[in-house]
C-alpha positions as CSV (number, residue, x, y, z in Angstrom):
1,M,0.0,0.1,0.0
2,I,1.2,3.5,-0.8
3,D,2.3,5.6,2.2
4,A,0.2,8.6,1.2
5,R,1.7,10.8,4.0
6,K,5.3,10.2,2.8
7,L,4.2,10.7,-0.8
8,L,2.4,14.0,0.1
9,D,5.7,15.1,1.9
10,Q,7.6,14.3,-1.3
11,F,5.1,16.1,-3.4
12,L,5.4,19.4,-1.4
13,G,9.2,19.0,-0.8
14,S,8.8,18.5,2.9
15,Q,11.4,15.7,3.0
16,V,14.6,17.6,2.3
17,P,17.8,15.7,3.1
18,G,20.8,17.3,4.6
19,M,19.1,20.4,6.0
20,Q,20.0,21.7,9.5
21,G,19.4,24.7,11.7
22,T,16.3,26.4,12.9
23,V,12.8,25.9,11.3
24,K,13.3,29.2,9.4
25,D,16.7,28.2,8.2
26,R,15.4,24.8,7.0
27,A,12.5,26.4,5.2
28,T,14.8,29.0,3.5
29,Q,17.1,26.1,2.5
30,A,14.1,24.1,1.1
31,I,13.0,27.2,-0.9
32,N,16.6,27.7,-2.4
33,L,16.8,23.9,-3.2
34,A,13.4,23.8,-4.8
35,R,14.3,26.8,-6.9
36,D,17.8,25.6,-7.9
37,N,17.2,21.9,-8.2
38,P,13.7,20.6,-7.5
39,M,14.7,16.9,-7.6
40,A,17.2,17.6,-4.6
41,T,14.1,18.0,-2.5
42,S,12.0,15.3,-4.2
43,A,9.5,18.2,-4.7
44,I,7.3,16.5,-7.1
45,A,5.0,19.5,-7.4
46,G,8.0,21.3,-8.9
47,V,8.4,18.6,-11.5
48,L,4.8,18.9,-12.5
49,L,4.7,22.6,-12.6
50,G,8.3,23.5,-13.5
51,T,9.1,27.1,-12.4
52,K,5.8,28.4,-13.9
53,T,4.3,29.6,-10.6
54,G,7.5,31.3,-9.4
55,R,6.5,30.7,-5.7
56,Q,7.2,28.4,-3.0
57,V,5.6,27.6,0.4
58,A,7.2,29.8,3.0
59,G,8.0,29.9,6.7
60,N,7.9,26.6,8.5
61,A,5.1,25.0,6.5
62,L,7.6,22.7,4.7
63,A,9.1,21.6,8.1
64,L,5.6,20.6,9.4
65,G,5.2,18.0,6.7
66,G,2.8,18.0,3.8
67,L,-0.4,16.8,5.5
68,A,0.2,19.1,8.5
69,A,0.9,22.0,6.3
70,I,-2.3,21.6,4.3
71,A,-4.5,20.9,7.4
72,G,-2.9,23.8,9.3
73,L,-3.5,26.3,6.5
74,G,-7.0,25.0,6.0
75,Y,-7.7,25.2,9.7
76,Q,-6.4,28.8,9.9
77,A,-8.6,29.9,7.0
78,Y,-11.6,28.1,8.4
79,K,-11.2,29.5,11.8
80,N,-10.9,33.1,10.5
81,Y,-14.0,32.5,8.4
82,R,-16.0,31.1,11.3
83,D,-14.9,34.0,13.5
84,G,-16.2,36.6,11.0
85,N,-12.8,38.0,10.2
86,Q,-12.0,39.6,6.9
87,P,-9.6,37.8,4.6
88,Q,-6.2,39.2,5.1
89,P,-3.3,37.8,3.1
90,T,0.1,37.9,4.9
91,S,2.3,40.6,3.3
92,Q,5.8,39.4,2.9
93,S,6.9,43.0,2.4
94,T,5.7,44.1,5.8
95,Q,7.2,41.3,7.8
96,Q,10.6,41.1,9.2
97,A,10.4,37.3,9.4
98,E,8.8,34.7,7.3
99,P,5.3,33.6,8.5
100,Q,5.2,30.7,10.9
101,F,2.3,28.2,10.7
102,L,0.9,25.9,13.4
103,P,-0.3,22.3,12.9
104,P,-4.1,22.0,13.3
105,P,-5.5,21.2,16.8
106,S,-5.6,17.4,17.4
107,D,-9.3,17.6,18.6
108,S,-10.5,19.3,15.4
109,G,-11.8,18.0,12.1
110,F,-8.4,19.1,10.7
111,S,-6.5,16.7,12.9
112,T,-3.8,14.7,11.1
113,A,-4.3,11.6,13.3
114,P,-4.9,8.6,11.1
115,A,-8.4,8.2,12.6
116,V,-9.3,11.5,11.1
117,A,-7.1,11.8,8.1
118,S,-7.0,8.3,6.7
119,N,-4.4,7.1,4.2
120,D,-7.1,7.1,1.5
121,F,-8.0,10.7,2.1
122,T,-4.4,11.8,2.2
123,L,-3.8,10.1,-1.1
124,S,-6.8,12.0,-2.4
125,L,-5.1,15.2,-1.5
126,V,-2.2,14.2,-3.8
127,R,-4.7,13.4,-6.5
128,A,-6.3,16.9,-6.0
129,M,-2.9,18.5,-6.4
130,I,-2.2,16.5,-9.6
131,A,-5.5,17.4,-11.0
132,A,-4.9,21.1,-10.3
133,A,-1.5,20.9,-12.0
134,R,-3.3,19.4,-15.1
135,A,-5.9,22.2,-15.2
136,D,-4.2,24.3,-17.8
137,G,-3.7,21.4,-20.2
138,H,0.0,21.8,-20.5
139,I,0.8,18.2,-19.7
140,D,0.7,16.4,-23.1
141,D,2.1,13.0,-24.0
142,V,5.7,14.2,-24.3
143,E,5.4,16.2,-21.0
144,R,3.9,13.2,-19.2
145,Q,6.8,11.0,-20.2
146,R,9.3,13.7,-18.9
147,I,7.4,14.0,-15.6
148,L,7.3,10.3,-15.2
149,G,11.1,10.1,-15.8
150,K,11.7,12.7,-13.1
151,V,9.3,10.9,-10.7
152,Q,11.4,7.8,-11.1
153,E,14.6,9.8,-10.5
154,A,13.0,10.9,-7.2
155,G,13.0,7.4,-6.0
156,V,9.4,7.2,-4.7
157,G,9.1,3.5,-5.3
158,S,7.4,1.4,-8.0
159,E,4.0,1.5,-6.4
160,A,4.0,5.3,-6.2
161,E,5.5,5.5,-9.8
162,A,2.5,3.4,-11.0
163,F,0.1,5.7,-9.1
164,F,1.5,8.8,-10.8
165,Q,1.4,7.0,-14.2
166,R,-2.3,6.3,-13.8
167,E,-3.1,9.8,-12.5
168,L,-1.3,11.4,-15.5
169,A,-2.7,9.0,-18.1
170,N,-6.3,8.9,-17.1
171,P,-8.9,11.8,-17.2
172,V,-9.2,13.8,-14.0
173,D,-11.9,12.1,-11.8
174,L,-13.3,15.1,-10.1
175,D,-16.2,13.1,-8.8
176,A,-13.9,10.8,-6.9
177,I,-11.8,13.8,-5.5
178,V,-15.0,15.5,-4.3
179,A,-16.5,12.3,-2.9
180,S,-13.4,11.6,-0.9
181,A,-14.1,14.7,1.3
182,K,-16.7,13.5,3.8
183,T,-16.7,16.5,6.1
184,E,-16.6,20.3,5.7
185,E,-13.1,20.3,7.2
186,Q,-11.9,17.7,4.5
187,R,-13.5,19.7,1.7
188,V,-11.5,22.7,2.9
189,Q,-8.4,20.6,2.8
190,V,-9.0,19.4,-0.7
191,Y,-9.4,23.0,-2.0
192,T,-6.4,24.1,0.1
193,A,-4.2,21.4,-1.5
194,S,-5.3,22.2,-4.9
195,R,-4.7,26.0,-4.4
196,L,-1.2,25.2,-3.0
197,A,-0.3,23.3,-6.1
198,I,-0.8,26.1,-8.5
199,E,-0.9,29.9,-9.0
200,P,-4.1,30.4,-11.0
201,D,-2.7,32.8,-13.6
202,S,-4.7,31.4,-16.5
203,R,-8.5,31.2,-17.2
204,A,-8.2,27.4,-17.2
205,E,-6.7,27.2,-13.7
206,R,-9.0,29.8,-12.2
207,G,-12.0,28.1,-13.8
208,Y,-10.8,24.7,-12.4
209,L,-10.6,26.1,-8.9
210,D,-14.0,27.9,-9.1
211,L,-15.5,24.6,-10.4
212,L,-13.8,22.7,-7.6
213,A,-15.1,25.1,-4.9
214,G,-18.6,24.8,-6.3
215,R,-18.5,21.1,-6.4
216,L,-17.2,21.0,-2.9
217,G,-20.0,23.3,-1.8
218,L,-17.7,25.8,-0.2
219,A,-19.1,29.3,0.6
220,D,-17.6,32.1,-1.4
221,A,-16.4,33.8,1.8
222,L,-14.7,30.7,2.9
223,V,-13.0,30.3,-0.4
224,D,-11.8,33.9,-0.1
225,H,-10.2,33.1,3.3
226,I,-8.4,30.0,1.9
227,E,-7.2,32.1,-1.0
228,A,-5.8,34.7,1.3
229,T,-4.2,32.2,3.7
230,V,-2.4,30.2,0.9
231,A,-1.3,33.5,-0.7
232,G,0.2,34.4,2.7
233,A,2.0,31.1,2.9
234,K,4.0,31.6,-0.3
235,V,7.0,33.6,-1.2
236,Q,8.5,34.7,-4.5
237,L,11.4,32.6,-5.6
């Protein structure tokens, strides 16, 4: 069985070998590695997207691990929405330090405990990110083979390689992605993961995210909070 948590860490570049120092130092090193050599971090999202987005997850989000980063950002957006706050993206230009993010509370629906975030749901988050990466249609047959070659270089294992091959070869199953989210908290995480995967700078990408939000039944105000929170979690490379 695929270890979905490990795969999600590899997808986001959370497993970075040879990094030392403080949380901020590790995050900065991860950003530099992802920019200079995505495969050094096993950042599979970087392989799928290249340098097109020009952004990378900031602060300690990478150090938290892929699932905790997604769940933590989703929780922060959801809490701000439920508290009636206005969406306020973090401004990198006004901060002396990179933003620091907390894992979600263990007693919430955003908990990363296996009883709440199953392996199947975590794998669905990876599927959601791949689907978002495919939204602009830039992955043709030639590009798919290039990506699969890079995935093989990343050393994710034969089962995970076969998973990526299926996900890239078959049509996006949006119904399955949406159905995998059984609670509102999980629906928030699916959208958060998808938004983390891309910068929606094309009509196709923006249209996909709007469609996904609608299919997930997320309120417009909640989507605005997720957008603001994810925007604040990224820095320019």
